[in-house]
BAROZA-327834 format. One record per atom (N, C-alpha, C): residue number from 1; atom name; y negated, x, z. Coordinates in steps of 0.05 Angstrom, whole numbers. Example, Ala and Ser with C-alpha at 12.3 -4.5 7.8 and 13.67 -1.06 7.14 Angstrom:
2
<rec i="1" at="N" north="114" east="264" up="156"/>
<rec i="1" at="CA" north="90" east="246" up="156"/>
<rec i="1" at="C" north="66" east="264" up="156"/>
<rec i="2" at="N" north="45" east="257" up="142"/>
<rec i="2" at="CA" north="21" east="273" up="143"/>
<rec i="2" at="C" north="-1" east="258" up="157"/>
***
This chain:
111
<rec i="1" at="N" north="-2109" east="1502" up="2057"/>
<rec i="1" at="CA" north="-2091" east="1527" up="2060"/>
<rec i="1" at="C" north="-2103" east="1545" up="2080"/>
<rec i="2" at="N" north="-2085" east="1560" up="2095"/>
<rec i="2" at="CA" north="-2093" east="1580" up="2113"/>
<rec i="2" at="C" north="-2091" east="1609" up="2101"/>
<rec i="3" at="N" north="-2120" east="1620" up="2106"/>
<rec i="3" at="CA" north="-2120" east="1647" up="2093"/>
<rec i="3" at="C" north="-2105" east="1664" up="2111"/>
<rec i="4" at="N" north="-2091" east="1688" up="2095"/>
<rec i="4" at="CA" north="-2072" east="1706" up="2114"/>
<rec i="4" at="C" north="-2095" east="1727" up="2123"/>
<rec i="5" at="N" north="-2085" east="1732" up="2146"/>
<rec i="5" at="CA" north="-2097" east="1758" up="2163"/>
<rec i="5" at="C" north="-2082" east="1782" up="2158"/>
<rec i="6" at="N" north="-2092" east="1795" up="2138"/>
<rec i="6" at="CA" north="-2075" east="1821" up="2128"/>
<rec i="6" at="C" north="-2096" east="1842" up="2134"/>
<rec i="7" at="N" north="-2083" east="1864" up="2149"/>
<rec i="7" at="CA" north="-2097" east="1886" up="2157"/>
<rec i="7" at="C" north="-2107" east="1905" up="2134"/>
<rec i="8" at="N" north="-2125" east="1921" up="2133"/>
<rec i="8" at="CA" north="-2135" east="1939" up="2118"/>
<rec i="8" at="C" north="-2117" east="1960" up="2117"/>
<rec i="9" at="N" north="-2106" east="1973" up="2093"/>
<rec i="9" at="CA" north="-2086" east="1992" up="2088"/>
<rec i="9" at="C" north="-2101" east="2019" up="2081"/>
<rec i="10" at="N" north="-2126" east="2020" up="2074"/>
<rec i="10" at="CA" north="-2143" east="2039" up="2070"/>
<rec i="10" at="C" north="-2144" east="2045" up="2040"/>
<rec i="11" at="N" north="-2127" east="2029" up="2024"/>
<rec i="11" at="CA" north="-2128" east="2028" up="1992"/>
<rec i="11" at="C" north="-2143" east="2006" up="1980"/>
<rec i="12" at="N" north="-2158" east="2010" up="1957"/>
<rec i="12" at="CA" north="-2166" east="1985" up="1945"/>
<rec i="12" at="C" north="-2151" east="1969" up="1930"/>
<rec i="13" at="N" north="-2135" east="1950" up="1944"/>
<rec i="13" at="CA" north="-2115" east="1935" up="1932"/>
<rec i="13" at="C" north="-2118" east="1905" up="1943"/>
<rec i="14" at="N" north="-2112" east="1885" up="1927"/>
<rec i="14" at="CA" north="-2114" east="1857" up="1937"/>
<rec i="14" at="C" north="-2095" east="1852" up="1956"/>
<rec i="15" at="N" north="-2100" east="1842" up="1982"/>
<rec i="15" at="CA" north="-2076" east="1836" up="2002"/>
<rec i="15" at="C" north="-2063" east="1813" up="1993"/>
<rec i="16" at="N" north="-2035" east="1804" up="1997"/>
<rec i="16" at="CA" north="-2025" east="1784" up="1990"/>
<rec i="16" at="C" north="-2030" east="1752" up="2002"/>
<rec i="17" at="N" north="-2026" east="1736" up="1986"/>
<rec i="17" at="CA" north="-2035" east="1712" up="1999"/>
<rec i="17" at="C" north="-2018" east="1700" up="2020"/>
<rec i="18" at="N" north="-1989" east="1704" up="2018"/>
<rec i="18" at="CA" north="-1971" east="1694" up="2039"/>
<rec i="18" at="C" north="-1973" east="1713" up="2062"/>
<rec i="19" at="N" north="-1966" east="1707" up="2085"/>
<rec i="19" at="CA" north="-1956" east="1723" up="2103"/>
<rec i="19" at="C" north="-1929" east="1726" up="2115"/>
<rec i="20" at="N" north="-1923" east="1747" up="2127"/>
<rec i="20" at="CA" north="-1894" east="1752" up="2135"/>
<rec i="20" at="C" north="-1894" east="1767" up="2161"/>
<rec i="21" at="N" north="-1869" east="1767" up="2172"/>
<rec i="21" at="CA" north="-1865" east="1779" up="2199"/>
<rec i="21" at="C" north="-1850" east="1803" up="2195"/>
<rec i="22" at="N" north="-1849" east="1817" up="2179"/>
<rec i="22" at="CA" north="-1831" east="1842" up="2168"/>
<rec i="22" at="C" north="-1854" east="1865" up="2180"/>
<rec i="23" at="N" north="-1837" east="1877" up="2201"/>
<rec i="23" at="CA" north="-1849" east="1905" up="2218"/>
<rec i="23" at="C" north="-1858" east="1923" up="2194"/>
<rec i="24" at="N" north="-1842" east="1928" up="2170"/>
<rec i="24" at="CA" north="-1844" east="1946" up="2150"/>
<rec i="24" at="C" north="-1865" east="1938" up="2131"/>
<rec i="25" at="N" north="-1879" east="1913" up="2135"/>
<rec i="25" at="CA" north="-1901" east="1904" up="2115"/>
<rec i="25" at="C" north="-1924" east="1921" up="2119"/>
<rec i="26" at="N" north="-1942" east="1937" up="2101"/>
<rec i="26" at="CA" north="-1964" east="1950" up="2106"/>
<rec i="26" at="C" north="-1987" east="1931" up="2111"/>
<rec i="27" at="N" north="-1983" east="1909" up="2106"/>
<rec i="27" at="CA" north="-2006" east="1885" up="2109"/>
<rec i="27" at="C" north="-2005" east="1870" up="2138"/>
<rec i="28" at="N" north="-1980" east="1864" up="2144"/>
<rec i="28" at="CA" north="-1975" east="1846" up="2167"/>
<rec i="28" at="C" north="-1961" east="1860" up="2188"/>
<rec i="29" at="N" north="-1948" east="1885" up="2184"/>
<rec i="29" at="CA" north="-1937" east="1896" up="2204"/>
<rec i="29" at="C" north="-1943" east="1921" up="2212"/>
<rec i="30" at="N" north="-1930" east="1945" up="2220"/>
<rec i="30" at="CA" north="-1945" east="1966" up="2230"/>
<rec i="30" at="C" north="-1937" east="1993" up="2211"/>
<rec i="31" at="N" north="-1929" east="1989" up="2189"/>
<rec i="31" at="CA" north="-1922" east="2013" up="2168"/>
<rec i="31" at="C" north="-1946" east="2024" up="2163"/>
<rec i="32" at="N" north="-1950" east="2049" up="2167"/>
<rec i="32" at="CA" north="-1976" east="2069" up="2156"/>
<rec i="32" at="C" north="-1967" east="2076" up="2128"/>
<rec i="33" at="N" north="-1986" east="2074" up="2109"/>
<rec i="33" at="CA" north="-1980" east="2082" up="2079"/>
<rec i="33" at="C" north="-1998" east="2113" up="2082"/>
<rec i="34" at="N" north="-1988" east="2130" up="2063"/>
<rec i="34" at="CA" north="-2005" east="2159" up="2066"/>
<rec i="34" at="C" north="-1995" east="2167" up="2039"/>
<rec i="35" at="N" north="-2003" east="2189" up="2026"/>
<rec i="35" at="CA" north="-1995" east="2204" up="2003"/>
<rec i="35" at="C" north="-2000" east="2188" up="1979"/>
<rec i="36" at="N" north="-1978" east="2191" up="1962"/>
<rec i="36" at="CA" north="-1981" east="2188" up="1931"/>
<rec i="36" at="C" north="-1985" east="2156" up="1927"/>
<rec i="37" at="N" north="-1995" east="2150" up="1909"/>
<rec i="37" at="CA" north="-1999" east="2119" up="1897"/>
<rec i="37" at="C" north="-1991" east="2122" up="1867"/>
<rec i="38" at="N" north="-1965" east="2104" up="1864"/>
<rec i="38" at="CA" north="-1955" east="2107" up="1834"/>
<rec i="38" at="C" north="-1954" east="2081" up="1826"/>
<rec i="39" at="N" north="-1947" east="2079" up="1796"/>
<rec i="39" at="CA" north="-1947" east="2054" up="1784"/>
<rec i="39" at="C" north="-1920" east="2056" up="1771"/>
<rec i="40" at="N" north="-1905" east="2031" up="1771"/>
<rec i="40" at="CA" north="-1884" east="2028" up="1754"/>
<rec i="40" at="C" north="-1877" east="1999" up="1745"/>
<rec i="41" at="N" north="-1851" east="2001" up="1736"/>
<rec i="41" at="CA" north="-1841" east="1974" up="1731"/>
<rec i="41" at="C" north="-1815" east="1964" up="1746"/>
<rec i="42" at="N" north="-1812" east="1937" up="1752"/>
<rec i="42" at="CA" north="-1791" east="1934" up="1768"/>
<rec i="42" at="C" north="-1769" east="1930" up="1751"/>
<rec i="43" at="N" north="-1742" east="1949" up="1753"/>
<rec i="43" at="CA" north="-1723" east="1946" up="1740"/>
<rec i="43" at="C" north="-1697" east="1933" up="1751"/>
<rec i="44" at="N" north="-1693" east="1930" up="1780"/>
<rec i="44" at="CA" north="-1678" east="1914" up="1791"/>
<rec i="44" at="C" north="-1686" east="1901" up="1816"/>
<rec i="45" at="N" north="-1682" east="1876" up="1822"/>
<rec i="45" at="CA" north="-1689" east="1857" up="1849"/>
<rec i="45" at="C" north="-1663" east="1845" up="1861"/>
<rec i="46" at="N" north="-1641" east="1862" up="1855"/>
<rec i="46" at="CA" north="-1616" east="1849" up="1868"/>
<rec i="46" at="C" north="-1611" east="1858" up="1897"/>
<rec i="47" at="N" north="-1624" east="1875" up="1908"/>
<rec i="47" at="CA" north="-1618" east="1881" up="1935"/>
<rec i="47" at="C" north="-1639" east="1866" up="1952"/>
<rec i="48" at="N" north="-1631" east="1866" up="1976"/>
<rec i="48" at="CA" north="-1649" east="1844" up="1997"/>
<rec i="48" at="C" north="-1670" east="1866" up="2008"/>
<rec i="49" at="N" north="-1697" east="1859" up="2005"/>
<rec i="49" at="CA" north="-1720" east="1875" up="2015"/>
<rec i="49" at="C" north="-1724" east="1898" up="1995"/>
<rec i="50" at="N" north="-1709" east="1908" up="1978"/>
<rec i="50" at="CA" north="-1713" east="1930" up="1961"/>
<rec i="50" at="C" north="-1716" east="1926" up="1932"/>
<rec i="51" at="N" north="-1731" east="1934" up="1921"/>
<rec i="51" at="CA" north="-1734" east="1937" up="1888"/>
<rec i="51" at="C" north="-1730" east="1966" up="1876"/>
<rec i="52" at="N" north="-1719" east="1968" up="1852"/>
<rec i="52" at="CA" north="-1719" east="1996" up="1838"/>
<rec i="52" at="C" north="-1742" east="1994" up="1818"/>
<rec i="53" at="N" north="-1760" east="2016" up="1824"/>
<rec i="53" at="CA" north="-1784" east="2013" up="1805"/>
<rec i="53" at="C" north="-1781" east="2040" up="1787"/>
<rec i="54" at="N" north="-1781" east="2035" up="1761"/>
<rec i="54" at="CA" north="-1778" east="2061" up="1738"/>
<rec i="54" at="C" north="-1806" east="2066" up="1731"/>
<rec i="55" at="N" north="-1811" east="2094" up="1731"/>
<rec i="55" at="CA" north="-1836" east="2103" up="1724"/>
<rec i="55" at="C" north="-1827" east="2121" up="1700"/>
<rec i="56" at="N" north="-1848" east="2120" up="1676"/>
<rec i="56" at="CA" north="-1844" east="2138" up="1652"/>
<rec i="56" at="C" north="-1869" east="2155" up="1656"/>
<rec i="57" at="N" north="-1861" east="2182" up="1649"/>
<rec i="57" at="CA" north="-1884" east="2200" up="1645"/>
<rec i="57" at="C" north="-1875" east="2224" up="1624"/>
<rec i="58" at="N" north="-1893" east="2237" up="1613"/>
<rec i="58" at="CA" north="-1887" east="2260" up="1594"/>
<rec i="58" at="C" north="-1884" east="2282" up="1607"/>
<rec i="59" at="N" north="-1866" east="2304" up="1598"/>
<rec i="59" at="CA" north="-1863" east="2331" up="1608"/>
<rec i="59" at="C" north="-1868" east="2351" up="1590"/>
<rec i="60" at="N" north="-1884" east="2373" up="1593"/>
<rec i="60" at="CA" north="-1889" east="2391" up="1576"/>
<rec i="60" at="C" north="-1867" east="2409" up="1574"/>
<rec i="61" at="N" north="-1855" east="2413" up="1551"/>
<rec i="61" at="CA" north="-1839" east="2443" up="1541"/>
<rec i="61" at="C" north="-1848" east="2466" up="1534"/>
<rec i="62" at="N" north="-1852" east="2486" up="1544"/>
<rec i="62" at="CA" north="-1873" east="2508" up="1539"/>
<rec i="62" at="C" north="-1859" east="2520" up="1515"/>
<rec i="63" at="N" north="-1836" east="2522" up="1510"/>
<rec i="63" at="CA" north="-1820" east="2538" up="1488"/>
<rec i="63" at="C" north="-1829" east="2522" up="1462"/>
<rec i="64" at="N" north="-1824" east="2493" up="1461"/>
<rec i="64" at="CA" north="-1832" east="2485" up="1440"/>
<rec i="64" at="C" north="-1860" east="2470" up="1431"/>
<rec i="65" at="N" north="-1875" east="2471" up="1455"/>
<rec i="65" at="CA" north="-1905" east="2466" up="1462"/>
<rec i="65" at="C" north="-1904" east="2437" up="1453"/>
<rec i="66" at="N" north="-1887" east="2423" up="1460"/>
<rec i="66" at="CA" north="-1886" east="2391" up="1461"/>
<rec i="66" at="C" north="-1882" east="2376" up="1484"/>
<rec i="67" at="N" north="-1886" east="2352" up="1484"/>
<rec i="67" at="CA" north="-1879" east="2333" up="1508"/>
<rec i="67" at="C" north="-1853" east="2321" up="1501"/>
<rec i="68" at="N" north="-1843" east="2317" up="1524"/>
<rec i="68" at="CA" north="-1817" east="2295" up="1525"/>
<rec i="68" at="C" north="-1821" east="2271" up="1541"/>
<rec i="69" at="N" north="-1807" east="2253" up="1531"/>
<rec i="69" at="CA" north="-1813" east="2231" up="1552"/>
<rec i="69" at="C" north="-1790" east="2233" up="1572"/>
<rec i="70" at="N" north="-1798" east="2224" up="1598"/>
<rec i="70" at="CA" north="-1775" east="2222" up="1617"/>
<rec i="70" at="C" north="-1779" east="2203" up="1630"/>
<rec i="71" at="N" north="-1762" east="2197" up="1651"/>
<rec i="71" at="CA" north="-1767" east="2170" up="1670"/>
<rec i="71" at="C" north="-1751" east="2177" up="1695"/>
<rec i="72" at="N" north="-1766" east="2164" up="1718"/>
<rec i="72" at="CA" north="-1750" east="2166" up="1742"/>
<rec i="72" at="C" north="-1747" east="2139" up="1758"/>
<rec i="73" at="N" north="-1724" east="2130" up="1769"/>
<rec i="73" at="CA" north="-1725" east="2110" up="1785"/>
<rec i="73" at="C" north="-1726" east="2114" up="1816"/>
<rec i="74" at="N" north="-1745" east="2095" up="1829"/>
<rec i="74" at="CA" north="-1748" east="2099" up="1854"/>
<rec i="74" at="C" north="-1740" east="2072" up="1868"/>
<rec i="75" at="N" north="-1725" east="2077" up="1894"/>
<rec i="75" at="CA" north="-1724" east="2055" up="1911"/>
<rec i="75" at="C" north="-1744" east="2047" up="1925"/>
<rec i="76" at="N" north="-1750" east="2026" up="1928"/>
<rec i="76" at="CA" north="-1779" east="2016" up="1941"/>
<rec i="76" at="C" north="-1773" east="1987" up="1961"/>
<rec i="77" at="N" north="-1789" east="1991" up="1981"/>
<rec i="77" at="CA" north="-1785" east="1970" up="1999"/>
<rec i="77" at="C" north="-1806" east="1944" up="1991"/>
<rec i="78" at="N" north="-1795" east="1926" up="1991"/>
<rec i="78" at="CA" north="-1808" east="1895" up="1979"/>
<rec i="78" at="C" north="-1813" east="1882" up="2005"/>
<rec i="79" at="N" north="-1836" east="1876" up="2014"/>
<rec i="79" at="CA" north="-1844" east="1858" up="2035"/>
<rec i="79" at="C" north="-1841" east="1831" up="2024"/>
<rec i="80" at="N" north="-1833" east="1813" up="2046"/>
<rec i="80" at="CA" north="-1830" east="1787" up="2038"/>
<rec i="80" at="C" north="-1857" east="1772" up="2028"/>
<rec i="81" at="N" north="-1877" east="1779" up="2033"/>
<rec i="81" at="CA" north="-1902" east="1770" up="2026"/>
<rec i="81" at="C" north="-1906" east="1777" up="1999"/>
<rec i="82" at="N" north="-1893" east="1793" up="1980"/>
<rec i="82" at="CA" north="-1901" east="1798" up="1957"/>
<rec i="82" at="C" north="-1874" east="1788" up="1942"/>
<rec i="83" at="N" north="-1880" east="1769" up="1923"/>
<rec i="83" at="CA" north="-1860" east="1760" up="1908"/>
<rec i="83" at="C" north="-1860" east="1774" up="1883"/>
<rec i="84" at="N" north="-1833" east="1784" up="1872"/>
<rec i="84" at="CA" north="-1830" east="1797" up="1852"/>
<rec i="84" at="C" north="-1802" east="1794" up="1835"/>
<rec i="85" at="N" north="-1804" east="1798" up="1808"/>
<rec i="85" at="CA" north="-1780" east="1795" up="1793"/>
<rec i="85" at="C" north="-1777" east="1818" up="1775"/>
<rec i="86" at="N" north="-1762" east="1822" up="1755"/>
<rec i="86" at="CA" north="-1752" east="1842" up="1741"/>
<rec i="86" at="C" north="-1771" east="1840" up="1718"/>
<rec i="87" at="N" north="-1784" east="1863" up="1712"/>
<rec i="87" at="CA" north="-1799" east="1867" up="1692"/>
<rec i="87" at="C" north="-1833" east="1867" up="1702"/>
<rec i="88" at="N" north="-1840" east="1862" up="1726"/>
<rec i="88" at="CA" north="-1866" east="1864" up="1737"/>
<rec i="88" at="C" north="-1878" east="1891" up="1740"/>
<rec i="89" at="N" north="-1897" east="1896" up="1733"/>
<rec i="89" at="CA" north="-1915" east="1917" up="1740"/>
<rec i="89" at="C" north="-1925" east="1925" up="1770"/>
<rec i="90" at="N" north="-1918" east="1942" up="1781"/>
<rec i="90" at="CA" north="-1928" east="1944" up="1807"/>
<rec i="90" at="C" north="-1936" east="1969" up="1817"/>
<rec i="91" at="N" north="-1953" east="1969" up="1841"/>
<rec i="91" at="CA" north="-1970" east="1992" up="1850"/>
<rec i="91" at="C" north="-1953" east="2000" up="1878"/>
<rec i="92" at="N" north="-1942" east="2021" up="1881"/>
<rec i="92" at="CA" north="-1927" east="2035" up="1901"/>
<rec i="92" at="C" north="-1941" east="2054" up="1920"/>
<rec i="93" at="N" north="-1933" east="2053" up="1945"/>
<rec i="93" at="CA" north="-1952" east="2076" up="1958"/>
<rec i="93" at="C" north="-1928" east="2089" up="1974"/>
<rec i="94" at="N" north="-1934" east="2115" up="1981"/>
<rec i="94" at="CA" north="-1915" east="2134" up="1994"/>
<rec i="94" at="C" north="-1914" east="2122" up="2029"/>
<rec i="95" at="N" north="-1891" east="2125" up="2042"/>
<rec i="95" at="CA" north="-1895" east="2118" up="2075"/>
<rec i="95" at="C" north="-1877" east="2138" up="2087"/>
<rec i="96" at="N" north="-1871" east="2134" up="2110"/>
<rec i="96" at="CA" north="-1848" east="2145" up="2126"/>
<rec i="96" at="C" north="-1821" east="2139" up="2113"/>
<rec i="97" at="N" north="-1799" east="2154" up="2116"/>
<rec i="97" at="CA" north="-1776" east="2146" up="2106"/>
<rec i="97" at="C" north="-1764" east="2119" up="2118"/>
<rec i="98" at="N" north="-1758" east="2098" up="2108"/>
<rec i="98" at="CA" north="-1749" east="2071" up="2114"/>
<rec i="98" at="C" north="-1718" east="2075" up="2116"/>
<rec i="99" at="N" north="-1704" east="2090" up="2098"/>
<rec i="99" at="CA" north="-1675" east="2094" up="2096"/>
<rec i="99" at="C" north="-1672" east="2117" up="2083"/>
<rec i="100" at="N" north="-1652" east="2121" up="2073"/>
<rec i="100" at="CA" north="-1639" east="2148" up="2060"/>
<rec i="100" at="C" north="-1654" east="2149" up="2036"/>
<rec i="101" at="N" north="-1657" east="2127" up="2024"/>
<rec i="101" at="CA" north="-1668" east="2130" up="1997"/>
<rec i="101" at="C" north="-1699" east="2117" up="1990"/>
<rec i="102" at="N" north="-1706" east="2104" up="2011"/>
<rec i="102" at="CA" north="-1726" east="2089" up="2009"/>
<rec i="102" at="C" north="-1753" east="2109" up="2024"/>
<rec i="103" at="N" north="-1770" east="2112" up="2010"/>
<rec i="103" at="CA" north="-1795" east="2125" up="2018"/>
<rec i="103" at="C" north="-1824" east="2119" up="2010"/>
<rec i="104" at="N" north="-1819" east="2090" up="1996"/>
<rec i="104" at="CA" north="-1841" east="2077" up="1987"/>
<rec i="104" at="C" north="-1844" east="2048" up="1993"/>
<rec i="105" at="N" north="-1863" east="2038" up="1989"/>
<rec i="105" at="CA" north="-1865" east="2009" up="1999"/>
<rec i="105" at="C" north="-1886" east="1994" up="1973"/>
<rec i="106" at="N" north="-1881" east="1976" up="1965"/>
<rec i="106" at="CA" north="-1898" east="1957" up="1942"/>
<rec i="106" at="C" north="-1924" east="1947" up="1959"/>
<rec i="107" at="N" north="-1945" east="1957" up="1946"/>
<rec i="107" at="CA" north="-1973" east="1946" up="1958"/>
<rec i="107" at="C" north="-1988" east="1929" up="1939"/>
<rec i="108" at="N" north="-1978" east="1924" up="1915"/>
<rec i="108" at="CA" north="-1992" east="1905" up="1898"/>
<rec i="108" at="C" north="-1975" east="1901" up="1870"/>
<rec i="109" at="N" north="-1979" east="1873" up="1869"/>
<rec i="109" at="CA" north="-1961" east="1861" up="1843"/>
<rec i="109" at="C" north="-1985" east="1866" up="1819"/>
<rec i="110" at="N" north="-1986" east="1880" up="1801"/>
<rec i="110" at="CA" north="-2009" east="1883" up="1781"/>
<rec i="110" at="C" north="-2009" east="1864" up="1756"/>
<rec i="111" at="N" north="-1982" east="1853" up="1751"/>
<rec i="111" at="CA" north="-1980" east="1832" up="1727"/>
<rec i="111" at="C" north="-1956" east="1820" up="1736"/>
***
């Protein structure tokens, strides 16, 4: 099997085994990643080259001095070299805007 020639994106993540010709792939294309690195769970994979990732977090309410659970859903670009399905835990990185709602790209499948 041929080893993929993935470029270094500047973060400590394992490059994907497969190769792709997507120009918006951080490993095999020219898309630079910078800014935030987040983790979440894939909630939807029905769109082409896009997945919806949900992040759960705690928000402090000063009036009651307690935390409340919140979540946010983020549209994320999925390169063809990374195989994902609903329920997978992923690591995503901020990049330039790819569309009206996509500002992040998947860089690693964690489980």
